C-alpha positions as CSV (number, residue, x, y, z in Angstrom):
1,X,-0.1,0.2,-0.2
2,X,1.2,3.6,-1.2
3,X,1.6,6.0,2.0
4,X,-1.0,8.6,1.5
5,X,1.1,11.4,1.8
6,X,-0.4,15.3,1.3
7,X,2.2,15.6,-2.1
8,X,1.1,12.7,-3.4
9,X,-3.2,13.3,-2.7
10,X,-2.6,17.0,-4.2
11,X,-1.0,15.5,-6.9
12,X,-3.4,12.8,-7.9
13,X,-6.6,15.1,-7.1
14,X,-5.4,17.7,-9.4
15,X,-4.9,14.9,-11.6
16,X,-8.1,13.3,-11.4
17,X,-9.9,16.8,-11.9
18,X,-7.9,17.7,-14.9
19,X,-8.7,14.3,-16.1
20,X,-12.7,14.7,-15.2
21,X,-13.0,18.2,-16.8
22,X,-11.4,17.2,-19.6
23,X,-13.9,14.2,-20.0
24,X,-16.6,16.6,-19.1
25,X,-15.7,18.9,-22.0
26,X,-14.7,16.1,-24.6
27,X,-18.7,14.5,-23.8
28,X,-20.3,18.2,-23.7
29,X,-18.4,18.7,-27.4
30,X,-19.4,15.2,-28.6
31,X,-22.7,15.2,-27.3
32,X,-23.4,19.0,-29.4
33,X,-21.3,17.8,-32.3
34,X,-23.4,14.6,-32.6
35,X,-26.7,17.1,-32.0
36,X,-25.5,19.1,-34.6
37,X,-25.2,16.9,-37.1
38,X,-28.1,15.0,-36.8
39,X,-30.1,18.5,-36.8
40,X,-28.4,19.6,-40.1
41,X,-29.3,16.1,-41.3
42,X,-33.1,16.1,-40.9
43,X,-33.5,19.7,-41.8
44,X,-31.6,19.1,-45.0
45,X,-33.9,15.5,-46.0
46,X,-37.0,17.5,-45.2
47,X,-36.1,20.2,-47.1
48,X,-35.6,17.7,-50.2
49,X,-38.7,16.0,-49.4
50,X,-40.3,19.0,-49.7
51,X,-39.8,18.9,-53.2
52,X,-40.4,15.6,-54.2
53,X,-43.5,16.0,-52.0
54,X,-44.3,18.9,-54.9
55,X,-43.6,16.7,-58.0
56,X,-45.4,13.2,-56.5
57,X,-48.7,15.1,-55.4
58,X,-50.1,14.9,-59.1
59,X,-49.6,10.8,-59.1
60,X,-50.9,10.4,-56.1
61,X,-54.0,12.5,-56.9
62,X,-54.5,10.2,-60.1
63,X,-53.3,7.0,-58.2
64,X,-50.8,6.3,-61.1
65,X,-48.7,3.7,-59.4
66,X,-46.3,3.2,-61.8
67,X,-45.1,7.2,-62.1
68,X,-44.7,7.0,-58.3
69,X,-42.2,4.1,-58.8
70,X,-40.5,5.5,-61.7
71,X,-40.3,9.0,-59.4
72,X,-39.2,7.4,-56.5
73,X,-36.3,5.2,-58.7
74,X,-35.5,8.3,-60.3
75,X,-34.7,10.8,-57.3
76,X,-33.3,8.3,-55.2
77,X,-29.0,8.4,-54.8
78,X,-28.3,4.8,-54.1
79,X,-25.7,5.3,-50.7
80,X,-26.9,8.8,-50.3
81,X,-30.5,9.6,-50.2
82,X,-33.3,6.8,-50.3
83,X,-36.8,7.8,-51.4
84,X,-39.8,6.1,-50.1
85,X,-43.3,6.9,-51.5
86,X,-46.2,5.6,-49.5
87,X,-50.0,5.1,-49.9
88,X,-52.5,6.3,-47.0
89,X,-53.0,2.6,-46.2
90,X,-49.1,2.2,-45.8
91,X,-48.7,0.2,-48.9
92,X,-45.5,1.3,-50.6
93,X,-46.1,2.7,-54.0
94,X,-42.2,2.7,-54.8
95,X,-38.7,3.3,-53.2
96,X,-35.2,3.6,-54.7
97,X,-33.8,0.6,-53.0
98,X,-36.1,-2.1,-52.6
99,X,-39.0,-3.5,-55.0
100,X,-41.7,-2.5,-53.5
101,X,-43.8,-6.0,-54.1
102,X,-41.2,-7.3,-51.2
103,X,-41.5,-4.4,-48.5
104,X,-43.6,-4.8,-46.0
105,X,-47.0,-2.3,-45.3
106,X,-45.4,0.5,-43.4
107,X,-48.0,2.1,-41.7
108,X,-46.5,1.0,-38.4
109,X,-43.4,2.9,-39.2
110,X,-42.6,5.7,-36.5
111,X,-42.2,8.6,-39.0
112,X,-44.5,7.1,-41.0
113,X,-47.7,6.8,-38.8
114,X,-46.6,11.0,-37.3
115,X,-46.7,11.4,-41.0
116,X,-50.3,10.1,-41.6
117,X,-51.5,12.1,-39.2
118,X,-50.1,15.4,-41.2
119,X,-47.4,16.0,-39.0
120,X,-43.6,15.9,-40.6
121,X,-42.6,12.4,-39.0
122,X,-38.9,11.8,-38.6
123,X,-36.9,8.9,-36.7
124,X,-33.4,6.8,-36.5
125,X,-33.7,3.4,-36.5
126,X,-31.6,0.7,-38.3
127,X,-33.2,-0.1,-41.3
128,X,-34.5,-4.2,-41.4
129,X,-34.3,-4.0,-45.4
130,X,-31.0,-2.5,-45.7
131,X,-29.4,-3.2,-42.1
132,X,-27.6,-0.1,-41.8
133,X,-28.7,2.8,-39.1
134,X,-30.7,5.3,-41.0
135,X,-32.3,8.8,-40.4
136,X,-35.8,8.9,-41.6
137,X,-38.0,12.0,-42.0
138,X,-41.5,11.6,-43.7
139,X,-44.0,15.0,-45.1
140,X,-47.8,14.1,-45.7
141,X,-48.8,14.8,-49.2
142,X,-52.4,16.3,-49.1
143,X,-54.9,18.2,-51.6
144,X,-57.5,20.2,-50.3
145,X,-57.3,18.8,-46.6
146,X,-57.3,15.1,-48.5
147,X,-54.3,13.0,-47.5
148,X,-53.0,11.3,-50.5
149,X,-49.7,9.7,-49.2
150,X,-46.7,10.1,-47.9
151,X,-43.5,11.0,-49.1
152,X,-40.4,9.4,-46.8
153,X,-36.6,10.1,-47.2
154,X,-34.0,8.5,-45.5
155,X,-29.9,8.5,-45.4
156,X,-27.5,6.5,-44.0
157,X,-25.5,8.2,-40.3
158,X,-22.3,5.9,-41.2
159,X,-20.5,8.9,-42.4
160,X,-21.9,11.3,-39.7
161,X,-21.0,8.1,-37.0
162,X,-17.3,7.8,-38.2
163,X,-16.9,11.4,-38.6
164,X,-18.1,11.8,-34.6
165,X,-16.0,8.8,-33.7
166,X,-12.9,10.1,-35.6
167,X,-13.7,13.6,-33.7
168,X,-13.7,11.8,-30.3
169,X,-10.9,10.0,-30.6
170,X,-9.1,13.3,-31.6
171,X,-10.4,14.5,-28.4
172,X,-9.3,11.8,-26.5
173,X,-5.7,12.6,-28.0
174,X,-5.8,15.9,-27.0
175,X,-6.9,15.1,-23.6
176,X,-4.2,12.9,-23.0
177,X,-1.8,15.3,-23.9
178,X,-3.2,18.2,-21.7
179,X,-3.0,15.1,-18.8
180,X,0.6,14.8,-19.6
181,X,1.4,18.5,-19.8
182,X,-0.7,19.2,-16.3
183,X,0.9,15.9,-14.5
184,X,4.3,18.4,-14.1
185,X,2.3,21.1,-13.1
186,X,0.6,19.5,-10.9
187,X,3.3,17.4,-9.5
188,X,5.2,21.5,-8.8
189,X,2.1,22.8,-7.6
190,X,1.8,20.1,-4.9
191,X,5.2,19.9,-4.0
192,X,4.8,23.8,-3.5
193,X,2.7,23.3,-1.0
194,X,3.3,19.7,0.3
195,X,7.2,20.9,0.9
196,X,6.7,23.2,3.4
197,X,4.9,21.0,5.4
198,X,6.9,18.1,5.3
199,X,9.4,20.7,6.2
200,X,7.4,21.5,9.1
201,X,6.7,17.7,9.7
202,X,10.3,17.2,10.6
203,X,10.6,20.2,12.6
204,X,7.8,18.9,14.2
205,X,9.3,15.3,15.1
206,X,12.6,17.4,16.3
207,X,10.4,19.4,18.7
208,X,8.7,16.3,20.0
209,X,12.3,14.6,20.4
210,X,13.5,17.6,22.5
211,X,15.3,20.0,20.2
212,X,13.4,22.9,21.0
213,X,16.0,25.2,20.1
214,X,15.2,24.8,16.3
215,X,13.7,26.4,14.2
216,X,11.1,26.5,11.1
217,X,12.1,28.1,8.1
218,X,9.8,27.7,5.1
219,X,8.4,29.5,2.2
220,X,5.2,29.4,0.9
221,X,1.3,30.7,1.4
222,X,0.7,33.1,4.3
223,X,-1.4,30.1,5.9
224,X,1.4,28.4,5.7
225,X,4.0,30.7,7.1
226,X,1.9,31.5,10.0
227,X,1.5,28.0,10.9
228,X,5.2,27.9,11.2
229,X,5.1,30.8,13.0
230,X,2.6,29.4,15.9
231,X,5.3,26.4,15.7
232,X,8.2,28.7,16.1
233,X,6.1,30.7,18.9
234,X,5.2,27.4,20.8
235,X,8.6,25.6,20.8
236,X,9.7,28.7,22.6
237,X,7.3,29.0,25.0
238,X,8.4,24.9,25.6
239,X,11.8,25.3,25.3
240,X,11.5,28.1,28.3
241,X,8.9,26.4,30.3
242,X,11.2,22.9,30.1
243,X,14.7,24.6,30.9
244,X,12.1,26.3,34.0
245,X,11.0,23.1,35.3
246,X,14.5,21.3,34.4
247,X,16.1,23.8,36.4
248,X,13.5,23.6,39.6
249,X,14.0,19.8,39.6
250,X,17.8,19.9,39.2
251,X,17.7,22.6,42.3
252,X,15.5,19.9,44.2
253,X,17.5,17.5,43.4
254,X,20.5,19.1,44.3
255,X,19.0,20.2,47.4
256,X,18.1,16.9,48.6
257,X,20.6,15.2,47.7
258,X,23.1,17.5,49.7
259,X,21.2,17.0,52.9
260,X,22.7,14.8,55.8
261,X,18.5,14.2,56.5
262,X,16.8,11.0,54.9
263,X,14.0,12.7,52.7
264,X,11.2,10.2,51.1
265,X,8.2,11.0,49.5
266,X,5.0,8.6,49.2
267,X,2.0,8.3,47.4
268,X,-1.5,7.8,49.6
269,X,-1.1,4.0,48.4
270,X,2.3,4.2,50.4
271,X,4.1,3.8,47.3
272,X,7.5,5.7,47.8
273,X,7.6,8.4,45.0
274,X,11.1,9.6,45.4
275,X,13.9,9.7,48.1
276,X,17.4,11.1,48.1
277,X,20.2,9.5,48.5
278,X,20.4,10.4,52.5
279,X,17.4,8.4,52.9
280,X,18.6,5.2,50.5
281,X,21.4,5.4,52.5
282,X,20.1,5.4,56.0
283,X,17.3,2.7,55.1
284,X,20.4,0.6,53.3
285,X,18.5,0.4,49.6
286,X,18.9,1.3,45.7
287,X,17.0,4.2,45.3
288,X,16.4,2.9,41.4
289,X,14.9,0.2,43.0
290,X,12.7,1.6,45.5
291,X,11.1,4.4,43.2
292,X,7.4,3.3,42.1
293,X,7.4,0.1,44.7
294,X,5.7,-0.3,48.0
295,X,7.1,0.4,51.1
296,X,6.9,-2.7,52.6
297,X,8.6,-4.5,50.0
298,X,11.7,-1.8,50.4
299,X,11.7,-1.8,54.2
300,X,11.3,-4.7,55.9
301,X,10.1,-2.6,59.5
302,X,6.9,-2.7,60.6
303,X,7.3,0.3,62.7
304,X,7.9,2.1,59.9
305,X,5.3,1.1,57.5
306,X,2.8,2.1,60.7
307,X,4.7,5.1,61.0
308,X,3.8,5.8,56.9
309,X,0.2,5.0,57.7
310,X,0.3,7.4,60.6
311,X,2.0,10.3,58.8
312,X,-0.8,10.0,55.7
313,X,-4.3,9.7,58.1
314,X,-3.0,12.4,60.5
315,X,-3.4,16.1,60.2
316,X,-0.3,17.1,62.2
317,X,3.0,16.6,62.1
318,X,3.9,13.1,63.8
319,X,7.3,11.9,65.5
320,X,8.7,8.8,66.5
321,X,12.1,7.4,67.0
322,X,12.8,3.7,65.3
323,X,15.1,1.3,65.6
324,X,16.6,-0.8,62.9
325,X,18.9,-3.6,63.5
326,X,21.8,-3.6,61.6
327,X,23.8,-6.9,62.3
328,X,25.2,-6.9,65.7
329,X,24.6,-2.8,65.9
330,X,21.6,-0.9,66.1
331,X,20.3,2.6,64.3
332,X,18.3,4.4,65.7
333,X,16.3,6.8,63.0
334,X,14.0,10.0,64.2
335,X,11.1,10.3,61.9
336,X,9.2,13.4,60.8
337,X,6.1,13.0,58.9
338,X,3.7,14.9,56.9
339,X,0.6,14.6,55.4
340,X,0.4,16.0,51.9
341,X,-3.0,17.2,50.7
342,X,-4.5,18.8,47.4
343,X,-6.5,21.9,47.5
344,X,-9.8,20.0,48.3
345,X,-8.0,18.7,51.3
346,X,-8.1,15.3,50.1
347,X,-5.0,13.0,51.1
348,X,-2.3,12.7,48.4
349,X,0.8,11.4,49.9
350,X,3.2,12.0,52.7
351,X,6.7,13.2,53.4
352,X,9.0,11.5,55.5
353,X,12.0,13.1,57.2
354,X,14.8,11.1,58.4
355,X,17.3,11.5,61.1
356,X,19.8,9.3,62.4
357,X,20.1,9.9,66.2
358,X,22.0,7.1,66.8
359,X,25.3,8.8,67.8
360,X,23.5,11.1,69.6
361,X,21.6,8.1,71.6
362,X,24.6,6.6,72.1
363,X,26.1,9.6,73.9
364,X,23.3,10.5,75.4
365,X,23.4,7.0,77.2
366,X,27.2,7.7,77.7
367,X,26.5,11.4,79.2
368,X,23.9,9.0,81.5
369,X,26.3,6.4,82.2
370,X,28.9,9.3,82.7
371,X,26.8,11.1,85.5
372,X,26.2,8.0,87.0
373,X,29.7,6.9,87.0
374,X,30.9,10.1,88.1
375,X,28.6,10.0,91.0
376,X,29.3,6.7,91.9
377,X,33.4,7.5,91.7
378,X,33.0,10.7,94.0
379,X,30.8,9.6,96.7
380,X,33.0,6.5,97.3
381,X,35.6,8.2,98.6
382,X,33.2,11.1,99.5
383,X,31.6,8.8,101.7
384,X,35.0,7.1,103.1
385,X,35.8,10.8,104.3
386,X,32.4,11.7,105.8
387,X,32.4,8.4,107.9
388,X,36.1,8.6,109.5
389,X,35.4,12.3,109.7
390,X,32.4,11.7,111.7
391,X,34.5,9.0,113.8
392,X,36.9,11.5,114.3
393,X,34.7,14.2,115.9
394,X,32.6,11.1,118.0
395,X,35.7,11.0,120.2
396,X,38.2,8.8,118.2
397,X,40.7,12.3,118.3
398,X,41.2,11.5,121.8
399,X,43.4,8.6,120.6
400,X,46.4,9.3,118.7
401,X,46.6,5.7,117.2
402,X,43.4,5.6,115.5
403,X,43.7,9.2,114.7
404,X,46.6,9.0,113.0
405,X,45.1,5.8,111.0
406,X,42.0,7.6,110.3
407,X,43.3,10.6,108.9
408,X,45.4,8.5,106.9
409,X,42.6,7.0,105.2
410,X,41.2,10.3,105.0
411,X,44.0,11.7,103.1
412,X,44.3,8.9,100.8
413,X,40.5,8.8,99.9
414,X,41.2,12.5,99.2
415,X,43.7,11.8,96.7
416,X,41.8,9.1,95.3
417,X,39.1,12.7,94.6
418,X,42.2,15.0,93.7
419,X,43.4,12.0,91.2
420,X,39.7,12.0,89.6
421,X,39.5,15.4,89.1
422,X,43.1,15.6,87.4
423,X,42.0,13.3,85.0
424,X,38.7,14.7,84.3
425,X,40.6,18.1,83.7
426,X,43.0,16.5,81.8
427,X,40.0,15.2,79.7
428,X,38.5,18.4,79.6
429,X,41.7,20.4,78.5
430,X,42.7,17.6,75.9
431,X,39.2,18.4,74.7
432,X,39.0,22.1,74.8
433,X,42.6,22.3,72.9
434,X,41.5,20.1,70.5
435,X,38.6,21.9,69.2
436,X,40.7,25.7,69.5
437,X,44.0,23.6,67.5
438,X,46.1,25.2,70.3
439,X,48.1,21.7,70.8
440,X,51.3,22.0,69.4
441,X,53.1,19.6,67.4
442,X,56.5,19.1,66.5
443,X,59.0,16.5,64.8
444,X,60.8,14.2,67.6
445,X,62.2,11.0,67.5
446,X,59.7,8.6,68.9
447,X,62.5,6.4,70.7
448,X,63.4,8.9,73.8
449,X,59.4,9.8,74.4
450,X,58.8,5.6,74.8
451,X,62.0,5.5,77.4
452,X,60.9,8.2,79.5
453,X,57.7,6.9,79.9
454,X,58.9,3.2,80.5
455,X,61.0,5.4,83.1
456,X,58.2,7.0,84.9
457,X,56.8,3.6,85.5
458,X,59.8,2.0,86.4
459,X,59.3,2.2,90.1
460,X,55.8,0.5,90.1
461,X,57.1,-2.5,87.5
462,X,60.0,-3.0,90.3
463,X,58.0,-3.7,93.4
464,X,55.5,-6.1,90.9
465,X,59.1,-7.4,89.6
466,X,57.4,-7.4,85.9
467,X,60.1,-6.3,83.4
468,X,59.1,-3.7,80.3
469,X,61.1,-4.4,77.4
470,X,61.1,-1.9,74.6
471,X,61.4,-2.2,70.8
472,X,61.4,0.6,68.6
473,X,63.9,1.5,66.0
474,X,65.8,4.6,66.4
475,X,64.3,6.1,62.7
476,X,61.3,6.2,63.8
477,X,59.9,10.2,63.9
478,X,56.4,11.5,64.4
479,X,55.1,14.6,64.4
480,X,53.5,14.4,68.0
481,X,53.0,16.5,71.2
482,X,55.7,14.9,73.4
483,X,54.1,15.8,76.8
484,X,50.9,14.0,75.6
485,X,51.8,11.1,73.9
486,X,54.0,10.4,76.8
487,X,51.0,11.0,79.3
488,X,49.7,8.6,76.6
489,X,52.0,5.3,77.1
490,X,52.2,5.9,80.6
491,X,48.9,4.9,81.0
492,X,49.0,2.1,78.8
493,X,52.3,0.8,80.9
494,X,51.1,1.7,84.0
495,X,47.5,-0.5,83.2
496,X,49.9,-3.3,81.8
497,X,52.2,-3.2,84.7
498,X,48.8,-3.3,87.3
499,X,47.4,-6.4,85.5
500,X,50.3,-8.5,84.8
501,X,51.1,-11.1,87.2
502,X,54.6,-11.2,89.0
503,X,57.7,-11.9,87.3
504,X,56.5,-11.3,83.9
505,X,57.0,-8.9,81.1
506,X,55.2,-5.9,79.5
507,X,56.7,-5.1,75.7
508,X,56.4,-1.6,74.2
509,X,56.6,-1.7,70.4
510,X,56.7,1.0,67.4
511,X,56.3,-0.2,64.0
512,X,56.6,2.2,61.0
513,X,55.2,1.4,57.6
514,X,53.5,3.0,54.2
515,X,50.5,3.3,56.7
516,X,51.5,5.5,59.6
517,X,52.7,4.2,62.7
518,X,51.4,1.6,65.3
519,X,52.5,1.9,69.0
520,X,51.3,-1.7,71.3
521,X,51.6,-2.0,74.6
522,X,51.5,-6.0,75.5
523,X,51.3,-7.4,79.2
524,X,50.8,-11.3,80.4
525,X,48.0,-10.3,82.7
526,X,44.7,-12.2,82.8
527,X,43.4,-10.7,79.8
528,X,39.8,-9.4,79.0
529,X,36.5,-10.5,77.3
530,X,35.3,-9.5,74.1
531,X,31.8,-8.4,75.3
532,X,34.0,-5.2,77.0
533,X,36.1,-4.4,73.9
534,X,33.4,-1.6,72.5
535,X,33.1,0.2,75.7
536,X,37.1,0.1,76.9
537,X,37.7,3.6,76.4
538,X,34.6,5.0,77.9
539,X,35.1,7.2,80.8
540,X,34.6,5.0,84.3
541,X,34.0,1.9,82.7
542,X,35.4,-1.0,84.5
543,X,36.0,-4.4,83.7
544,X,36.1,-5.6,87.4
545,X,35.1,-2.6,89.7
546,X,36.5,-3.7,92.4
547,X,39.7,-4.7,91.9
548,X,40.4,-1.9,89.9
549,X,39.2,0.6,93.2
550,X,41.5,-1.3,95.0
551,X,44.5,-0.6,92.4
552,X,43.7,2.8,93.4
553,X,42.6,3.4,89.4
554,X,39.8,6.4,88.4
555,X,39.1,4.4,85.6
556,X,39.8,7.3,83.2
557,X,43.2,6.3,81.8
558,X,42.1,4.9,78.8
559,X,39.3,7.2,77.9
560,X,42.4,10.0,78.3
561,X,44.5,7.4,75.8
562,X,41.5,7.8,73.0
563,X,41.5,11.5,73.4
564,X,45.2,11.7,73.3
565,X,45.3,10.0,70.2
566,X,42.3,11.6,68.6
567,X,44.3,14.7,69.1
568,X,47.3,13.3,66.8
569,X,44.7,12.3,64.6
570,X,45.1,8.7,65.0
571,X,42.8,5.8,66.8
572,X,43.2,3.3,69.5
573,X,42.0,-0.4,69.1
574,X,42.9,-3.5,71.7
575,X,43.2,-7.2,71.7
576,X,43.1,-9.8,74.4
577,X,42.6,-13.4,74.9
578,X,41.4,-14.2,78.9
579,X,44.2,-15.9,80.7
580,X,47.0,-14.9,77.7
581,X,47.0,-10.9,78.3
582,X,46.1,-7.9,76.2
583,X,47.5,-5.8,73.7
584,X,46.5,-1.8,73.5
585,X,47.5,-0.1,70.4
586,X,47.9,3.7,68.9
587,X,47.5,4.3,65.4
588,X,49.0,7.4,64.0
589,X,47.5,8.0,60.7
590,X,51.3,9.2,59.1
591,X,55.3,8.6,59.4
592,X,58.0,11.2,59.5
593,X,61.3,9.8,57.9
594,X,64.6,11.0,58.7
């Protein structure tokens, strides 16, 4: 099937109109010529018949049949004019082409019948006698109102038909030539009209594909030009609106993507419309998979699903903390939900904002634990001091021996309070100086710092017969604050000595590689259960509270180590096996070579 293009339809329409017009003109011309020739022939025959009517009237009056026969034969012209003389009863008296005796009665012939009524008769038909198409004209012959006979003339129409047929072929040939001549004209006119529309169609397809910066440039009628201008105006307006919408969408996506808070948009059927990068990360889902999916399919958490339902149904903003289990850890998300409504206040969806408050919750728990721990740590020596002071006030002062012993205990508990306060002040100074960037770092050899720390703990090690061994290459250098780093190592070595068995060994090692520097303090003590690892470096956290207090610890030593490592841009870690000992490490993130 051919495509019904405008160009082809216009061309075929013009060609069809041309052919129809030529056909109508040709048909009218042939019909007019046919009528003209027939009328001319009829008038000519009538004129000839009137001449013969005058000559034959005396023979009809005398009923002289032989003379009528001779007159018909004399006036007839074979192949051009046939003369037939007929009596009033229809009998043929004479005929120029046939013997009257063999001819039928002609009273029933149309032209004869009309002539017998006194009128001029005419007809065109095929003669049964001559087997040819003839035109007949018959005139009545009368005398004083009395009908004497009929004179009929006929001529063959073969010549007229051949002439009309030749004329028809000439008209057909002329029409064919005119159609051939009209073909290129029709093609040119149809192309002149369809070409601009085809170009506009191509431009419209470019507009549909998003190329709205292109413009239509065509020539043609005013209507086509106005259509092109309208399409150009439409493309410009669409381009501007799409650019505006795209810019607004990009701004919204940039804002949502840069937000720390997660944002989820859901429709009224709880299907996710969109979620930003932060929400996908917090919920541990893929944003590409989540879009268009139900909330229940994306996040397997009944609390979240119930919260979404509550947000969709509530007029006010709703809030809730939801706990997600991430393996061994828990993640706490604070959610704020607001329903979206249309102009008729019908619910169309909701927006859920997620904040990861896991760290805040952990810090809040730590703060509560810290307050409880520091209160407990301070209460013990204060209670002891208060109790012995009351004892002294109640009479123990009178006994010098008891007074001296009680005052020694009070002094010991006061020293314990002072140690706790000093350690708290150290932690406070570390945090404040780190925030203000007031801690001065310098390029130092690491081995002398470690030797000073070991020397500070030598007395305790000697009393407990614990040998402290140092393994640190001379070449290792680091950008540190020597006093603070020494304090961190002292705390680790002091702890190692405290929890080591007599006659055991504590090793202090320093290793440097491309990843950084690691300082490890390893003992051969009783070890620590792994369940305590996550909280070992918290303030006042003790694995064995009673034994730690008996050894004089404040519960802040490892917390101070952790903060000193963080001040140096590093971190701390611990490995321990129960019954085999523990290894505490300080990790520095860089290495300074000599």
